[in-house]
C-alpha positions in Angstrom: 46.8 -33.0 79.6 48.3 -36.5 79.6 51.2 -37.9 77.8 49.2 -39.9 75.3 47.2 -36.8 74.0 50.5 -34.8 73.9 52.3 -37.4 71.8 49.2 -37.9 69.5 49.8 -34.4 68.1 53.0 -35.5 66.3 53.6 -38.1 63.6 55.9 -41.1 64.2 58.5 -39.6 61.9 58.5 -36.3 63.9 58.9 -38.2 67.1 61.8 -40.2 65.7 63.5 -37.0 64.5 63.1 -35.4 67.9 64.8 -38.4 69.6 67.6 -38.4 67.1 68.2 -34.6 67.6 68.1 -35.0 71.4 70.8 -37.7 71.3 72.9 -35.7 68.8 72.6 -32.6 71.1 74.0 -34.6 74.1 77.0 -35.8 72.1 77.7 -32.4 70.7 77.5 -30.8 74.1 79.9 -33.4 75.6 82.4 -32.8 72.8 82.2 -29.0 73.2 82.9 -29.4 76.9 85.9 -31.7 76.2 87.2 -29.2 73.7 87.0 -26.3 76.2 88.9 -28.3 78.8 91.6 -29.2 76.3 92.0 -25.6 75.2 92.4 -24.6 78.8 95.2 -27.2 79.2 96.9 -25.9 76.0 96.8 -22.4 77.4 98.3 -23.5 80.7 101.1 -25.4 78.9 101.8 -22.3 76.7 102.1 -20.1 79.8 104.6 -22.6 81.4 106.6 -22.7 78.2 106.7 -18.9 78.0 108.0 -18.8 81.6 110.7 -21.2 80.8 111.7 -19.1 77.8 112.1 -16.0 80.0 108.8 -14.3 79.3 106.4 -13.1 82.0 104.1 -16.0 81.4 101.3 -14.0 79.6 99.6 -16.0 76.9 100.3 -14.2 73.7 99.4 -16.8 71.1 95.9 -17.8 72.2 92.9 -15.5 72.1 89.2 -16.1 72.2 87.4 -15.5 68.9 85.1 -12.5 68.8 86.7 -10.8 71.8 87.1 -7.1 71.4 90.0 -4.9 72.5 93.7 -5.3 72.3 95.4 -8.7 72.3 97.0 -9.8 75.5 100.7 -9.3 75.4 100.5 -6.8 72.5 101.9 -3.5 73.6 103.0 -0.4 71.7 106.0 1.6 72.8 105.5 5.2 74.0 107.4 6.4 70.9 105.1 4.4 68.6 102.0 5.8 70.3 103.4 9.3 70.0 104.1 8.9 66.3 100.6 7.5 65.7 99.1 10.5 67.6 101.1 13.0 65.6 100.1 11.3 62.3 96.4 11.5 63.3 96.7 15.1 64.2 98.4 15.9 60.9 95.7 13.9 59.0 92.8 15.7 60.7 94.4 19.2 61.0 92.6 20.9 58.1 89.2 19.3 58.8 87.7 22.0 60.9 88.5 24.7 58.3 86.4 22.9 55.6 83.3 22.7 57.7 80.1 24.8 57.5 80.6 28.5 58.4 80.2 29.4 62.0 76.9 31.3 61.4 75.3 28.0 60.8 73.3 29.2 57.7 73.9 27.9 54.3 74.2 30.3 51.4 71.3 30.1 49.0 71.5 30.2 45.3 69.7 33.3 44.0 66.8 32.8 41.6 66.4 34.8 38.5 63.5 37.3 38.3 61.9 35.3 35.5 61.9 32.1 37.6 60.4 33.9 40.6 57.6 35.3 38.3 56.9 31.8 36.9 56.7 30.3 40.4 54.4 33.1 41.6 52.1 32.6 38.7 52.0 28.9 39.3 51.2 29.4 42.9 48.4 31.8 42.1 46.9 29.3 39.6 47.0 26.6 42.3 45.3 28.8 44.9 42.6 29.9 42.3 41.9 26.2 41.6 41.6 25.5 45.4 39.2 28.5 45.9 37.2 27.5 42.8 37.4 30.9 41.2 38.7 29.4 38.0 42.2 29.4 36.4 44.3 32.3 35.8 46.8 32.4 32.9 50.4 32.4 34.0 52.3 35.5 33.0 55.1 34.7 30.7 
């Protein structure tokens, strides 16, 4: 397939739009690369400032968006972690008692004799209809 037949598939407006988008994409990509480089420089300067202020140089102010997990430089003391653990244990202490009995079977609600009789009569009527023997009157 040659270039002429390939280009003939599109209108002039579509080709112009494609050229415009291509040039926009190139500029956008260049700007994003420049932004990334500048962010790296800012992080480097932040680390140097932190060292001058007596910290260990870990970047605590910058973080990547969407990154999971704990923030760098954010640590809990052992006492705080212990308090949090104890609070969680207190919060969930009574949960296992409220769960389903250990037998695994649910208690069923008992039906009255009248309801069982009605259900049996309805079932007999359905089966009679299926077998074609005619309808039976429900006992009530």
